[in-house]
N, C-alpha and C positions, 0 to 999 in steps of 0.2 A: 599700328601706326609706326612704321620702320622697326617692327619687332624683330625682323630678321637680323638686325645688327646687334640686338641685345645679347644673343647668345655668345657673341664674340668677346664680350666684356668679361674680364676675369674676376671682377668683383666691384662692389660699390662702396668699400670702406672709405676711400679717399674722397669720394663725392659726398659721402655722409658727414665726413669731417668739415668739409666746406659748408654744407647746409646747416650744421649745428652752429658754426661760427656766424653764418648769415642771420639765423633766427635771433641769436643773442645780440648782435650788432643792431639789427632793426628794432629790437625791443628798447635798446638804449637810445636810439635816434628818436623813437616815438615819444619817449619820456620827456624830451625837451623840445618836441616839435621842431626839429632841426631844419626842415625844409619849408617852413611857413614864413613868408616874407610879406611885410607891409611897406607902404611908403613911409619914409622917415618923417617924423614930426616937424623937423626943422627944414624940410626940403624946400628950396625956393620954387616959385611958380614955374611952369613949364616942364618938359620932359627931363627926367633924371639923367644926369651926366654919367653916373657910375652904375646905371642899371642895365640889365640884360634880360629881355623877355622873349621866351621861345614858345612856339606852339606847333601842334601836329594836328592835321585834319581829324576831327573826332570820329572814331570808328563807329560802324553801324551795329546796333545792339540786337541782332537776331541770332547770335551764337557766341561762342567763346573766341577770344583773341587768338590768332595763330602766329607762327613764326615770321610770316610776311609782314604783318602789322608790326611785330617786335623789331625786326631789322630796321625799318624805317624810323620808328620813334627811338631806337637806340642812338641814332645820330643826334637827336635832341638831347637825350641823356648825357651822352659823352661831352657834347658842347657845353651844357650847363655845368657839368663837373669841372671842366677846364676853366670856364669863365669865372666860377666861384673862386677858384684858386688864384685867378689873376686880379682878385680884389673887387670883382663887381657883385652888386646886389642882384641876385638872379631869381627870376620868377618863371616857374614852369607849371601852368595850370593845365588841366586835362578834362575835356567834356566828353559826353557820350551821346551819339546821335540816334534819334528814334523817329525822326520825321520821314514821311513818305509812305509808299504803298506796301512794301514787303511784309512788314509785321502784320498789318491789318489783313492783307490778302491771305497770309498763311493762317491767321487766326480764323478767318471766315471759312477757309477751305477745310480746316480741321473741324469746325462746327458742322459743316455740310456732311463731312465723312461720318461723323458720329451719328448724326441724324439719319443717315442712309444705311450705314453698316453696323450700328450698335457701338457700345462701349464696354469693353474694348471691341474694336471693330472686327468683323469677319469679312475680309475682302474676297471678291470672286477669285477662284483659283485659275480659271482659264478665261483670260480676257484678251481679245485680239490685240497684238502688238501694234503700236503705231508705226506707220510706215516711216523708215528713216529718210530724212531729207537729204536730197543729193547735194554734193558740194558743187558750187558753181564751176562750170568747166573752164572758165577763164583763169582758174588758179587763184580764187579769191579767198584770202584769209579774212574772217569776219572781223569788223571793227571790235576793239576790246570792250566797248560799251554796248555791243550789239551781239547778234548771233542767233543760234537756234533757240536759245533762251535769251531773255533780256538779262541785263546785269542783275536786276532784282531777283529774278528766278534763279539765277546761277548762285546767288548768295545763299539760297535756301537749301542747296544740296541737290542730289541727283535722285532721291527716292521717288517712286511712282506716286505714292500717297503721302500726304502731309504727316500722318501718324508715323509712317516709316521713317520719314526725315527726322522727326523728333527723337525716335529711338536711336538713330544714327548719331545724334548729338549727345547721347548719353543721358537723356531725361528719364527718370524712373517711370515706369508704366503708370503707376497710380497718380503721377503728378501731370501726365500729359493732357488729360481733359481740361485742366485749368488754363492751358495755353489756347483754348478756343476763344478766350477773351483777350483782346490785344493789350489791355492794361496789365495783364499778368506778365507779359514779356518785359514791360518796363520796369517791373520790380524784381525780375529774375536774373537777367543777364548783366545789367549794369554793376551790381554789387560784386559779382564774380569777376568781372573785368578789373575792377578796382583792386580786388584781393590779389589777382594774379600779378598785377603791376606792382603792388606793394611788396609781394614776395620777391619780385625781381629787384627791388630796392630803388625804384625811381625817385628822383629828387623833385617829386610833385608836391605842390601845395594842395592837398586834397580838400581843403575847405572850399576851394574855387571849382569843384566838380559839379556838374549839373547834367540833367537830361533835357532834350528838346521836346517840343509839342506843347500844346495847351495844358498837358498834365503838369507843366511847370509854369504857373501863372506869372512869375517874374520874367522868365524867358519869353513867354508869349507876349508880354507887354512890350518887351524890348524889340522883338521882330515887328510887331505892329507899328511902333514908332518908326523903325527903319523904313518900312514901306510907305507910311504917310509921307515921310520926307523925300523918298525917291519919287513918288507920284507928283508932289508939289514942284519938283525939279525937272519934271517931264521925262523922267528916265523909265517909268512904267507906262506902257500904252496898251490900247485894246485893238486887236485886229485878228487877221486870219493866221492860224498855225496848223500844222499837219497833226491830225488826230485820228485815232481809231474810230470808225464811224459805221453806223448801221443804216444803210439806205432804206431798208424796210420801216425802221422806227423813226427815221428822219432826225437823228440826233446822235451826238458822240456816244460810243458805247464804252462806258468805264468798267473797271474790273467787276464791280458788284452786279453789272448788267449782263454779264457774260455767261453763257452756258459752258463754253471752253475757251481756253487761251488767256487765263488770268496772267497778269504781268507782262503780257506781250505788248510791245510798243511799235511805233512806226519804224520801218528800216529805210534809211535813205540810200538810193541808188544814183548813179550817174547814167542818164539815158543817152547812149551813143548814137548819133545820127549818121547812118551810112546811106549815102545818096545812090539811088538806082541809076545806072548809065544805060545809054543805048547799046544794044537793042533791048527794048522792054519785053518781058514775057507776055504771052497773050492775056493772062489775067489782069495785067496792069497797063495794057496799051491804051486804055481810054484816058489814062491820066498823063499822057505825053504832053509835054509843055508845062507841067506842074512839077514842083519839087517833091519827089517821092522818096521816102526814107524807110529802110528796114531799121527798126530801133532795138538796140540791145541794152539791157540793164546790167551794169557792172559795179562792183564795189571797189574795183581797182582802176580808176581812170588813168593813173600814171603809167600803166603798162600798155596803153593804146599805141605807143611807139612801136610795139612789136607785133602788130596785127599782120597776119598772113592770109586770112580768110575769114569767112563768116559761117557759123553753123546754124542750120535749121533742121527740125525733125521731119522726115518725109511724110509721116502720116498724121502729124498734128494739124488741126484746122487753124488757119490764120485769117484775119480780116484786114481790110484797108478802111481807114476813116480819116476825116478831115479834122485838123487841129484849128485852134482859135486864130493862128496865123495864116490859115489857108494852106498849109502843107499837108501832104498825105502821109500818114504813118501806117506801117504794116507791123502787126503784133498779134498776140492771142486775144481772144474776147475778154478773158479775165483781166489782162493787163489794161486793156482799153477802158474797162469798166472802172478800175482803179483811177486811171488818168482822168476820167471824166469828172471826178470830184476834186481834182487838184488844179483846176484853172487851165488845164492843157487843151481841153476841147471847148468848142463854141458854147455849148449849153451844159450846165452842171447836171451830172447824173444821166445824160442822154448820149448814147453812142449810135450814130447813124452809120450803118454798115454799107459802104460804097462798093465793096467786092468781098467775095469769099474765096478762099483757096486752101490748098493743103501745102505742106512744105515741098512736096514734089513739084508743085506748079511753079515754085520760084527757085528751084535748084539750078545752079549754074549761072545765076544772074550776076552781071558785073556791077561793082559797087566802088564808090569813092569813099574811103574811110579816113577819118581825122588822124593826124600825127604819124601814121605809118609811112615808111619810106617807099612802099610800093605804090605806084600810080593808081592801079586798080586791083581789087581782090574780087573773089568770087564766093558765092554761097555754096556750101558743101554739106553733105549729110552727116549728122551725128545722131545715133539712135537712142542715146541715153537722156536726151533733153526732156524735161518734164513740163507738162502744160500748166501745172499749178504753182510754178515758181518763176519769177521774173516775167519776161515778155515772150519767151519761146524762141527768141532770137539771141544768139550768143556769139560774142567776139571770140577770136581764136588768137592765142598768144603762145605758140609752141616753144618759145625760148624759155618760159617760165611756168608753164602749166603742163604737167605730165600728161593729163587727159588729152589736151590739145595735140601735143607732140605725138602721142601713140595713135590717135585717130588720123592725123595728117600723114604720118609715116605709112599707115595701113593703106591709105588711098594712093599714095605715091608708089607703093611697092606692088599693088594689085590692080592690074589693068581691068580685070573682069568686074571688080568692084566699082571702079570708075564708070565702066560701060553700063552697069545696072541702072545707074542714075543719070545716064546721058551726059556724063561729064567728059570733056575733051582733055587731052594732055596739057594743053596751054592753061587750063584752069587750075591745074594741080601741081604739075612737076616743077615749074620754075620757082615755086615759093619756099625758100629755105628759112629756117628760124633766124630772127634778127637779134643779135646780142644787145640788150638794152640795160641790163641790171648786173652789177657785180655782187655775187652772193658769197660770203665767206665759206670756204670748203667746197663750193659748187661752181665757181667761176661765173662767166657771163652767159652760159647756156645751161642754167641750173636744171631744167626739165630733162634735157638729154642726159646729163650726168646722173640724175636720180633714176631715170629709167634704166640706165645701164647698171647702176648699183643694185637695183632691186630686180634685174632681170626681166623687165617688162617686154614681152614679145609682141603683143598686140593690145588694142583697146579692150579686148575681152578679159585681160588679166586683171580682174578687179581688185583682188587682194593686194597684188604687188603695187597697182596704181595708187591704192589707198595709202600704202606705206610711203610711196614716193611723194605723194602730195603732202602727207603729214610731215615729211622731212623738210620740204623746200618752200611751202607756201608761207608759213609764218616767218621762217628764217629770211626769206626774200624780202618780206614786207618790213620786218623790224630791224634787219641788220644789212639788207641790200643797199647798194649806192647806185644812183641812176647814172648811166653812161652818156646818155644822149639828150639832145633838146636843151631848152632854156635853163633847166635846173640840173644840168649834169654836174656830178660831183657831190650832190647832196643826198642825204639819207632818204630812201623812198618814203618812209612814213611821214617825213617832214614835208614833203612836197605834194602829197596826194591832193589836198584841198586846192593848193595853188594851181596844179594842172587842171583840176576840175573847173575852177573859176575861169581859167584862160579859155578853155573850150566853150563854156557857156557864153562868154562875151563875144566869141567869134561865131556863134550860132552853130556850133558843131555838136553841142550837147545841151541837155537840161536836167534839172533835178526832178526825180521821180521817187515816189514812196509807195510801199505796200506793207502790210503787216509782216512782222518778223516770221510768224508762222500762222497757221490757220486760227482764226477767232470767230467763234459762233455766238450770236446774240441769243438771249433767252427766247426771242421770238423766232428762232430758227433761221436767221439771216446770216449769210457769210459776210463778214465785215470787210470794209475797205479802209484806205487812208484818205481822209478828206480835209480840205482847208476849212477850218472852223474858227469862229471868233473866239479869241482867248486874250487873257492878260499876258503881256510879255515884257521882258526888260529890253530896252532898245540898244543892245550892244551893237557896235559897228557905226553908230551915229557919229558923224565926223568930228564934232567938237569933243565929244566924250571919249572917242578913240584917241584923239590928239593928246588929251590930258593923261590918258592911260599910257601912252607911249612916252610921255615925260616921266611918269613913275618908273617905267622900265629902264629908261636911260640911267637913272641914278640907283637902280636896284643891283645889289650883288647877287649874281646867279651862280657863282662858283665855277661855271663852265660855259664855254662858248656854245656848246650844243644845247644847253637849257635856254640860253638867251635866243638862239636861232629858233628853237621851238616856240617861244613866246611870240616872236615876230611873225612866224608863219601863221600862228593861230590868230593873231590880231588881224592879219590880212584876210582871213576867210570868215572869221566869226561874225555872224549876223543874227541878232535877236535871239531871245531864248524864252520859251513859255515858262512863266513863273507860277502858274496855277494848276491845280488838279481838283477833280471833283470827289476823289476817293483816297482814303489813306489817314494818316496821322499828321498833325502839324498845327500850325497857326492859321486861323481863318483870315482871308484878305479883309482888312478892316472896313473898306468901303464896299465890298461885294462878298458878303460872308457865305454865299453859296459855294465859294472856292476856298481851297486850302493852298497855302503857299508851299510850293514843292521843294524837295530836299536839297537841290543845288542852289536854291535862292534864299533859303533862311540860314545859310552857312557861309556867308560871305564877310561879315564884320563881327561875328559873334566874339571874336578875340577881345573886343572892347568890353563885352559883358563880363568876361573873366576879371577885369580890373575891379569890379564892384560886387559881384555876385556873392562873395563870402559874407558881405555886410547885409545882404538882403535875405538870403535863403537859409542862413543858419547852418551851413554845412550839410544840409540834407538834399539829396539829388534833385527832388521834385519841388523844392521850396516850401515844403510843409512844416519846416522847423521854425522856431521862433527867430525873427530877425534880430541880430545883435544890436541894431540901432533902432528897433521897433518901428520899421516901415512895412506896411501891408502892400500887397501886390496891386490892389485896386488904387492905391495912392499914386502909382507910378504912371502918370499921365504923360503924353508926349512932351508937354512943356517942362515937365520935371526931368525927363531924359535929356532935353535940350540943354538945360541948365548944367547937367552933369558933364556932357560931352563937348559943349561949346563955351569956352571961357568968357566970351563977350555977351552971352545971353544973360538977361536980367533974372533975378530971383523970381520964380513963378508963383502964381496964386495957388497955395497949397497949405495944408495943415501940418506938413512935415516940418519939424524944427530946422531952422537954417543951418545949425551946426551939424546935423546929420547929413544934409545934402552937401555941405561943404567938405565933409569927410569923404563922401563918394567922389565928389569932383577932384579932390586932392589925389585919391587913388588913381583915378583915370589919368589926370594930368601928369603925374609922376611916371607911370608905367608905359603909357602909349606913345608911339606905335611899337609894332612887333619888330624886334631885332632880328629874329630868325624864324622862318617857317620851313619845316622839312616835310617832304611829301614823296610819293612815288611819282615817277616821270609821267605816267599816264594821266595825271590830273592837270598837267599843263594846259591841255586842250579844253578843259572845262573849268573845274573848280578854281584853279590857281589864277587863271586869267579873270574869272568872275571876281575873285578876291581883289585883284588889282583895280578892276573897273569900279567896284562898289566903294572902295576906300577913297578914290579920288572923286566919286560922286558925293560921298558924305562929308568929306573934308577937303574940298577943291583948293582952298587957299592955305591950308595947314599942312605944309610938307612934312612936318615932324611927326604927323600921324600916319604917314604913308608907310607901306612895308619897306623894311630896310634890306632884307636878304631872303632869298628862297633858295634852298638847297634840295635838289631832287636826286633820287637814286633809281636804279634799275630794279627789276623784279628779283626776288630771292629764289635761287634754285636750291634744292635740298639733295645733297650728294650727286651733284651735276645733272639732276633731272628736275623737271617742273613739279612743283608740289601739287599733289592730287590726292583727294580723298579716295577716289575710286581705285587707284593703284596701291594705296596704302603708304605712299611716299608723302607723308604729311605729319606735321607736328603742331599741336596747339601750344600756346605759351605755357599753360600749366604743365603739359607733358614735357616740354623741354626743360623746365625748371626742376621737375622730378628727376629727370634723366641725367642732367648735367650740372645741377646746382645753378644758382643765380650767376656767380662770377664766372663759372665754367662756361655757361651759355653766353654771357657778355663778351668774354674773351673771344669765343668763336664768332660771334656777330661782328666784332671789330675786325677780325681777320678775314671776314667774308668778302669785303671789297668796298672801294671808295668811288667808283665811277659813277657819273651822273646819269648816264644813258644805258651802259651795258649792264647785263645782269650780274648779280653777285652769287656767290655759292657758299652755302653753309654745309660743311663737311663734318659728319658726325665723328669719324676717325680723328679729324683735327680737334674736335671739341674734347675728345678723350685725352688726346695728347696735351691739350692745353690744361686740362684738370691735373694731369700728372706734373706738369711744369709748376702750377701754382702750389700743389702740395709739396713738392720737393723744395720750392723756395721757402715755404713756411718751415719745413723741418730743418733745412740748412740754417735758416736765421736762428732757430731756437738753439742749434748746435753752437753756432758762432757766439751767441749771447752767453751761453754756458761757459765757453772757454776763452772769453774775450781777454781776461786777465793774464792769460798765458801767451797771448799774441805779441809780436814784436812791437816795440814803441821807438820813439826817437824821431829825429828830423826826417822829412820825406825827400830824400836826396838821391836814392838809388835810381838807376835807369828804369827799371821795371815799375817802381813806385810812381815815378814821375809820369811814365806813360799811362798807367792805370788811372791816375788822377785826371790827366788830360783828356783820356778817352771818355771818362764819365762827364766831364764838362762839355765836351763836344756833343755828346749824345743828349744831354740836358738841353743844350741849344737847338739841336735838330728836332727833338721831340716837341719842344715849344713851338717851333715853326709849323710842324705837321699838324698839331692840334689847332693852331690858329687858322689853318687853311681847311679844317675839317676833314683832313686826310687821316682818318683814324686807323686804317690798316697800316699806313706808314708810321703813325705815332706808336702803334703797337710794336712794329718792327724795330724802330730806333729805341723806343723807351722800354722795351721788355726783352724781345729776342736778342737784339744786338747788345743791350746793356748786360744781359746775362752772359753772353758770349765774351764780353770784355772781362767780366769777373772770372770766367772759366779759363781764359787765356792768362790772366794774372796768376791764378792758382797753379797753371802749368809751368809758367816761366820763372815764378819767384822762388828759387831754391833756398833763399835765406829766410824763408818764412813770411807769412802774410802780416802786413802792417795793420795794427788794431784801428788806428784812425781812419784808414782807407776802407776797411771792412764795414765799420760802423757808418761811414759816409755812404758806402754803397747800399746798405740796407735801407737807410733813411731815404736816399734819393730814389731807389727803386720803388719803394712804397709811394712816394709822392708822384712819380711819373706814371704809375699804373693806377693811381687813385680814381681818375675819371672813368676808367673802364672796369676795374675790379675793386670797388670801394669797400666791400665787407672784409675781405682778407686784409686790405690795406689798413682799415680801422683796427683790426685785431692785432696786426704787427705793430702798428703805432703805439698801441697800449703796452706791447712787449718791450718796446724801446723806452718805456717810462715817460711818454709824453702825457701831459696833463689834460690838454684840450682835445677835442674831437679832430681827427684827420680831415673831416669835412669842413672844418674851419681853418684849415691851414693854408699857407700861401705857396704859390708855385716857386720852386727853388731858383735862386740866382745861379746862372752858369758861371764858374770861375774861369780863370785864364786857360785858354786853349793854345797850346804850343804845337802848331801845325807841322813844323819841321820835325819836332820830336815824334809826332804821330807817324809821319812818313818814314822816319828812320825805323820805328817799330815794325811798320808794315814791310819795310825792306827786310828786316830780320825774319818775319814770318814767310815772306815770298822766297827767301833763300832756303829756309827750312823745307818749304814745300817742294822747291826744285831739287834739293838734296834727297828728299824722301822719294820723289818720283824716279830720279837717277838710280837710287839704291834699290828700289823695287824692280827696275829693269835689269839690273845686274844679278839680282837674286831670282829672277824668273825661272821657275822650274822647267819651262818649256825651251829655255835657251840651251843649246847643245854646248857641252864643255869642249875646250880646245883639244885638238888631236895631239898625241904624243908620238914622236918618231920611234920610240922603243916599244910601244905597245898600244893597248886600247886607250881611249880618251881618259884623261885624269880629272876627276871632279874638282872644280875650283872652290877654295874656301871662301866663305862669305867675307866681305870687307870688315875690317875692324876700325880703320882710321880713315879720316878724309882730310884733304887740304882744300881750303876755299881761297881762291885768288880774287882779289878785288883790284879794280883799275883806278888809278888817279885821274886818268884822262882817256879819251877815245883814241883808237888808232888813227893815224893821220888822214886816211881817206874818209873815214866817218866824221872826223872833226870838220873837214872841208864840206861835206854834205850838210851837216848840221848848220854850219855858218850860212851856207847858201839858202837853205830852207827857211831859216829864221828871217833873213833879209826879205825873201820873196813873200813870206807870211805877213810881215809887217807892211810891206809896200802894197799888199793886196787887201788892206783893211781887215786883218785878222782872219784871213782864209787862204787856202792854198790854191794856186792856179792849176789848170789841168796837168795831168801826168806828162803829156807830151811837151808841155812848156818846161816843166821841171827837168825832164830827161835832156831836152836840148841844152839847157843851161849847164847841167852837170857834166855833159860831154866835153865841155870846153875847159874843164879843170884838169890839169895834168896829173895831179896825185890820185885822181878818181879814175882815170881812163883804164887802167889795167884791172880794175875791180867791177867793171860794168855789169857783170852777171849778178854781182851781189847788191848793187846799188838800189834797184827798184824795190826788192823785198825790204831793204833797210828803210827806204822812204816810206813804204807802207806802214811799217812798224812805227816810225816816228809819227806819222799822221794819226794813227789810232791812239797812240800815247798822248798826243796833243788834245785829241777830242775828249780824253778822260781827265787830263791834268793841266791843260792850258799851255801857254807859251813856255812855261818854265820846263816842259818836257824836252825843249831844245837847248837847255843850258849844256854847256860843254864840260862842266865838272859837277860832281855831286855837291848838294847843298848841306850835307852833313858828312862826318867822318865814317865811311862805310866800315873800315877795319875796326875801329873802336866800337861801333854799334854791334858788329858780329861778335867781338870779343866779350861785350857785356852780356851777350846771350849764349855764351860758350857752353855753360852747363845745360841749358835748355836744348841746344842743338845736340849735344852728346846723348842726353837721356832720351829725348824724343825720337832720335834716329836709331837708338840702341847700338850706338858705336862706342868704341872704348876711348876715342880721342878725336878731336877736330882741331886743326891748326889753321889760323888765318894768316895769309901772306899777301903782299902786293904782287901784282901780276909781273912786275919787273923781274921778279926772281924766277919766273917760269920760262918755259921754252917759247920761241917765236910763235908756235902754232897756238899755244894757250893764250898768249898775248893778243893774238888776232881775234880770238873768241870772247875776249873779256872787255867790258866797257863799264863806265859808271852806271850804277843801277842794275847791272847784269853780270854778277860774279860767275866764275867758272870753277867747278869742283872736280877733283880727282880722288880716287879711292885706292886703298891698298889693304892687304890682309897681312898683319904683322904676326910672327911666330909667337907661340905661347906654350906655357907649361901648365897642366891641370893639377890642381891641389884639392884635396878634400877639406871642406870647412865643416867642423862639427860644432854643435851647440851643447855645452856641458851642463846647461841649466835644467834641473829636474822640472818636469810638468810645465814646460814653458810654451809649448805649442810650436816651438822652432826646432827644425830637424837638420840633419847632415845634408849638405849639398855640394856639387862640384862647381869650382870656379877656375877660369883661366886667368893666369898672370902673365903679363906682357912686360917686356924690357922697359924700365923707367916708371912702372906703375907706382902710385902712391896708395896710402891707406884709404884715402877717399874713394879712389877708383875701385878698390876691393869692396868697400862698403856698398858702392853703387850697384856692383854686380850682385852682391848678396841680396840687396833690396829688389832687384829685378826677378830673382828666383823665389824670394820669400815676400809675397805681397802683404803679409800681416805686419811688416815693419813700415811705419809711416814717416819716422823722423830719423834722419841719418845721424843726428847728433846723439842719439841714444844707443849707438852701436859701437862696441869696442872690438878691435881685431887683436888676437893674441897669438903668439907662437910658443911651441913647447920647448922648455929648457933642454929636454933630451928628445931630439927630433925622431930618434929611432924607437925608444921604449915608451916615451911619454904618451903617445897616442893609444898604446895598447892597455894602459892602466884605466881602471874605472874611475870616473870623476868623483870627487867627494861631494856628497849631498849638500853639506853645509858650507862648502868652500869650492865652487866651481872653477875658481882661478888657480887653484893649487897646482903647482908644476908648470905653470904657464906665465908668460910676460906680456903685458899690453904694449902693443906697438905705438910709438910716437906718431902723431898724425903726419909729420913731415918725412917719415921714413919712405925710402925709395927701394924698389926691388930690382934685382939683376937676375936674369935667367941664363941657363945653359940648356938649349934645346936638345942637343945630342945626349947629354947626361940626364935630361929631365930634372934639372936641379934648380932650386930657387934660393937665393940669398938676399940679405939686406945689409947695409953698413951701419955699424953703431960704434961711435967714438973711434972712427978710422979702422975699425976692425969688421971684416966680413963675418956675418953670422948665417950659418946654414939653417934653413927653415924645414927642409924635408918635404914630403908630399902630403902632409896633414898640418892644418892649422885650426884655430878655434875662434868663435865669435860669440859675444854675449850681448843681449838686448836688455837695456835697463827699462 
């Protein structure tokens, strides 16, 4: 599982340090049940004002939790961490889902394998491989909930046998047989899920965790109550639904009735009606005067705008038959058989064949196809069409389907190929691909781009075509934007249903189903999809839908894309079958032959969270003793009514009233849900059902409706889709082992915030995050050890005030980011930028770090990072001497932010960066030295000094431009007019005329600056003293640029040329190389670790200058205040004498700090002045480090 990256890691010591901290901190949390929350005893009736309840769709318990689950519920975790600090009473309960078919089907499959092949089983070595299913040639990415496997099968893994799948899940061989009983799964995976999440440090109240199905009698009772009430309110109805059906057996074929195809469900297609035009081919002439259609099954109705032709297979047999509407359809027999059980034909199960033909008989037929811009298209040959999939008739969209493009191109390029099938040029040549979808990286003709990229030469290049399809199909569906038609400008995946419904309403299409893959009944019958009587929830019913839209109006979706997806879903969603005959779950209370299926028992279970801890005693299946002594059989529908409806009278029950009032109080205080976080793919089903059911159960109590839903995209791992088959996959347990809890949490927060786009967990970034956390811990310990040596006193220096203001600004920004659930941004401002502010302070603060600011930084950093990395924070909180838990601390108040001061600091940094870049250009080794008239080029010495010129005002022409631009900006309601208008106006200003070549580049610079900084970017003078700002950072400029001196001057002192290039906010710098004399600096201290080194001395140097140069050469010296510079009393003989071991200063004199040096370059002589007398230094001096 991503083991290839493990070898790159240099060690796990730092990870282990974090894991040890996490284990200790979690032990301390558990000792005080820190995350358990109850409704306050004195809470007034009604929803709590200061509470915050967050939920996550309970995960399915047929395996271990993986990093994809973790990414989504980490959003809940971070939100709860933040809201706790904002003073709210937070509840995060976490349930575990077991309802449905997959567990039962897997258990039964395992049981059959053991019975047939033994235990342990010996599977046949040579078994014919199943024929791979062709990808639909219209470029169809399968719906996420559908495909070659159903979603349920996909969950189980890709092993051929269930035993093999269990091995792949890491189940010990001796334990696998136990999984042949479905109940064993319920006791195996839920505890492991809980343990993994506890190791992650989730702020979950684990008393409220439960499993679903009738294995938990309390939950079972709750779901039965819900469905009783839904049926009373006419939300549950009985009618026909699409179901896998055996015509031979005359009944639905559930999983336990199948010989093959367990878990396969109905696949919905859109049947596209392509009307046959004159002249009719011979086989269809007898239908002249009737509406005759070739019908193509597609999963991508929104691509019909791009049809250029229709594909049929020359040798496949087709039939014509009459529909219930009197229309004639042409398709394969198999497809007609399916359709006959779906109300499409006149008589159920009866197909009256009116004509038989092959694809060759209908080749070259003219058709009128819906949505395409071509008036008519033609049937053309495609040899790869399969008779056992779809209708045998395929739409062609060569703009977005590589198969279609390759086949059409072959026909257009090969005259003989066209002639073989009797096709004329007019049937083929005029039809160019139609740009209909913009696909990121592939443009609006994605198939052509992909075929070029993978060098597809013809439709026979199967491998290349497979790669091209894999690249563009899903990308086009999930990221593409429609360019044409009624829904132009919207995401393709968002408009699929809307386009389908529009075509159905205009009689250009209809809904058609067939099994996702082959299903054989135990009677040997190939199953179809039939409309059968079923219980269903009447989603889409007008009044219910109107109330759901009302919920959506007041719902916080955090993104416009999520809201749009809800609206699109509500437009097309129509009914949902809520019952199954097979699997695990709760029996439908009035019709117990059926089970309530998994998307229907999971819509209001969040209400169960509020009371379950008092019912099931903290045991997943409710088998523990109830803390308030209530048995499951006592929980009648009337009892549930009393709990959940405040106006309901006390029921007839033997439960004490005080116990039920306690349950009612918990629900009343906590409900509704303040935040639900989910993957974006659940908008189209679970999340919409969640809204529907809440307004059905509490139609008049808006306080019980969902408050906010935050969705996220899928999680990529190292920029690739997570996949067990490729090894690019991590379970939660593996990620915790590899990165520690806080290391993983940091990387999850950094993975992305977008509601629709995919996020990306990068393992290298996770490792880098671990290093950052470890370094923060070690630095904190170091600072706390030396805190008494740090500078104290008032915080008045420029750099102190900047650092303080930066911290306050980042506290404010991080608060805002957390409040908007922008956790990547919160991590950026609250950790990365916060650390960068500290690093900048350390770099610029030559006078030493201020103790109060360093302690403030450590405390604030711990608080800002607490929602994301709570364990390390808790540990550092204790190091700081705090008495209570960090998890009980409050969010810090941001102090005053001096924005002007911060901008002045940024000006200093920008100036340093500009100087650095100019200096690098001057030192460029590739730059040729200047030529000398007397000989070869003379290498130029590197600069030693710089002069930075700052301007008090703009040059007159720029001043005039700014005045004009600001006036136009204000007159134009805060925006600039077109450049043509600006230029026309500026041409009339006399002072500007002779600078016209420079005007528009300056205008563009101003506009960019305004977009970043607002209207103040057009101020004609600086808002702060630029000269004083740079002078306050003079030591930083000198040291960071490795210069010997920097001088700050006003531009008025410079040449006209320099003045022209200098403006407020835009200083100009010049460099020079001053002459120097080199002296040897010796260190006379025995065993000090400091050695002799050469130092250049420049005219006017001070002792501080010399010390700074020594420190550049000797990195072991950290504090300039601990260095003395000495000269020899006898500059000639003194350096030759051996230093005294016990008195290294003997024969030497310490130089006063204000001493200044004079040099004579020609004589290579260095002197300084003392008491008015010049003292010769010679070519050797000494330094001592205390």
